[in-house]
C-alpha positions in Angstrom: 105.1 76.3 117.9 107.7 78.3 115.9 111.2 77.5 115.0 113.6 80.3 114.5 116.8 78.9 112.8 120.1 81.1 112.7 122.4 79.4 110.0 126.1 79.7 110.9 129.2 77.5 111.4 130.3 76.4 115.2 133.6 77.3 116.5 135.1 80.3 117.7 137.1 80.6 114.5 133.8 81.3 112.7 132.1 83.4 115.1 132.8 87.1 114.0 132.5 86.0 110.2 130.1 87.3 107.6 128.7 83.7 107.2 127.7 83.7 110.9 125.1 86.4 110.8 122.3 84.1 111.7 123.8 82.7 114.8 124.4 86.3 116.1 120.8 87.2 115.6 119.2 84.2 117.4 122.0 84.7 120.4 121.1 88.5 120.6 117.4 87.5 120.6 117.9 85.0 123.3 119.8 87.1 125.3 117.0 89.8 125.1 114.5 87.5 126.2 116.5 85.8 128.7 116.5 82.3 127.1 119.5 80.1 127.8 121.1 77.7 125.3 120.5 74.7 127.6 119.2 72.0 125.2 120.7 70.2 122.4 118.9 67.8 119.8 119.2 66.5 116.2 122.8 68.1 115.9 121.6 71.5 117.0 121.6 73.7 120.2 118.3 74.9 121.2 117.0 77.8 123.6 113.3 78.1 124.1 110.7 80.3 125.7 107.2 81.7 125.1 106.0 84.9 123.0 102.7 85.7 124.2 101.1 82.4 123.7 103.3 81.0 121.2 106.3 78.7 122.0 109.4 79.5 120.1 112.5 77.3 119.7 115.8 79.0 118.6 118.0 76.6 116.8 121.7 76.8 116.0 122.7 73.7 113.8 126.0 72.5 114.6 126.3 70.3 111.6 128.3 73.2 109.7 126.5 75.5 107.1 126.7 73.2 104.1 124.6 70.6 106.0 122.2 72.7 108.1 119.1 70.6 106.2 120.1 67.5 108.0 119.3 69.3 111.5 116.3 71.3 110.6 114.8 68.4 108.8 115.3 66.4 111.8 114.0 69.0 114.2 110.7 69.7 112.0 110.0 66.0 112.5 110.6 65.8 116.2 108.5 69.1 116.5 106.0 68.1 113.9 106.0 71.6 112.4 105.4 72.6 108.7 107.5 74.5 106.7 105.7 77.8 107.0 106.2 77.4 110.8 109.9 77.8 110.7 111.9 81.1 110.0 115.4 80.8 108.8 117.9 83.8 109.4 121.0 83.9 107.2 123.4 86.0 105.5 123.0 87.2 101.7 125.6 88.2 99.1 123.1 89.8 96.9 121.9 92.4 99.3 123.9 95.7 100.1 125.6 95.5 103.5 123.1 95.7 106.4 120.0 95.4 104.2 117.1 93.3 105.7 115.1 91.1 103.3 111.9 89.2 104.6 110.5 86.4 102.0 108.0 83.6 102.6 109.5 81.4 100.0 112.1 81.5 97.2 115.1 80.1 95.8 118.5 79.5 97.9 120.1 82.5 96.1 123.3 80.9 96.0 123.5 80.3 99.9 124.7 76.8 100.6 122.8 76.4 103.9 119.5 77.5 102.4 119.9 75.2 99.5 120.5 72.1 101.6 117.6 72.9 103.7 115.6 73.2 100.5 116.9 69.8 99.5 116.0 67.9 102.7 112.5 69.6 103.2 112.0 68.8 99.3 110.5 72.6 99.0 111.6 76.0 98.9 108.2 77.1 100.7 109.4 78.3 103.9 110.1 82.0 105.2 113.6 83.3 105.5 114.8 86.5 107.1 118.3 87.8 105.0 120.7 90.1 106.1 122.9 91.7 103.6 126.9 91.2 103.6 127.4 92.5 100.0 129.6 91.2 97.2 133.4 91.0 97.6 134.9 94.7 96.6 136.9 93.0 93.7 136.3 89.9 91.6 139.8 88.5 92.6 138.7 87.7 96.2 137.0 84.1 96.5 133.4 84.3 97.7 134.2 81.6 100.1 137.0 83.5 101.7 134.7 86.3 101.7 131.9 84.7 103.5 134.2 83.1 106.1 136.1 86.4 106.6 135.7 89.0 109.2 134.1 92.2 107.9 136.1 95.5 108.4 134.7 98.1 111.3 132.7 100.3 109.0 130.7 97.0 107.6 130.5 95.5 111.2 128.6 98.8 112.1 126.2 98.1 109.6 125.9 94.5 110.2 125.2 94.7 113.7 122.6 97.6 113.2 120.9 95.1 111.0 121.1 92.1 113.4 119.6 94.5 116.2 116.8 95.5 113.9 116.3 91.7 113.0 116.0 91.0 116.8 113.5 94.1 117.2 111.2 92.6 114.4 111.4 89.0 115.3 108.6 89.1 117.7 106.2 90.9 115.3 107.2 88.4 112.3 106.2 85.6 114.3 103.1 86.9 116.0 101.6 89.0 113.0 102.8 86.4 110.1 105.3 87.0 107.2 103.0 88.2 104.7 101.8 91.3 106.7 105.4 92.0 107.7 107.3 91.9 104.5 106.3 95.7 103.5 107.6 96.7 107.1 110.7 94.6 107.0 111.8 95.1 103.1 111.2 99.1 103.4 114.4 101.0 103.7 114.3 102.7 107.0 116.0 105.8 105.3 113.5 105.7 102.4 110.8 105.5 105.1 111.8 108.4 107.0 112.2 110.5 103.8 108.8 109.4 102.9 107.5 110.4 106.3 109.3 113.7 106.2 107.5 114.5 102.8 104.2 113.4 104.0 104.6 115.9 106.9 105.3 118.8 104.6 102.5 117.9 102.4 100.4 118.1 105.6 101.7 121.6 106.5 101.2 122.7 103.1 97.6 121.5 103.2 97.0 123.2 106.5 98.6 126.4 105.2 96.3 126.7 102.3 93.4 125.9 104.4 94.3 128.8 106.8 94.8 131.0 104.0 91.6 130.2 102.3 89.8 130.5 105.7 91.3 133.9 106.2 90.3 135.1 103.0 86.7 134.1 103.6 86.7 135.9 107.0 88.0 138.9 104.8 85.4 138.5 102.1 82.5 138.3 104.9 83.9 141.4 106.8 84.0 143.4 103.5 80.3 142.3 102.8 79.0 143.3 106.2 80.8 146.7 105.7 78.9 147.1 102.5 75.5 146.3 103.7 76.2 148.6 106.7 77.0 151.8 104.5 
């Protein structure tokens, strides 16, 4: 069994804010899988289903962000799962807008929701998938107002693309494991595309050299035969 926990704040006034990326990802995943948010337990709304042979429970704590650990710890006790069996999805100020980062453990990085989970579980050894929202554009903007703000259109596009990529990657993360998936998730898609283009160019160049060498060998062989005939 796996618990996939999207962090956010309940209420329509928070729905489109940067701080609710975790809610958005699990909502999109539930919709894609056809799972319904029809259960509530331990101050969280739940949707569940099967991915292959694995039971997966999607979690949206309704304790508000700064008390997320209360709901998460209660659910873990109820379902008897270990920290390595959960995946926390949240926003991250220290990542560029739309950047994904998968980690098996680590500090809260200033995220109050993750910090509260660490405090209630008494460990930071649990996986988390973070989506970058970037820092405020100027120092005068308060961090709280920034994370609780609605991003402009150009940022929203990048964030939604990142949410969609997270939804696509979730089944693989849950089935293959965090350790195997970190290199895939943490690789910049653009950098990966460029690396693949460079690989293809190297392969084409290798084939061109082999063809030239083969042609040269055939010419040498032909010249040798002509010399023997004369």
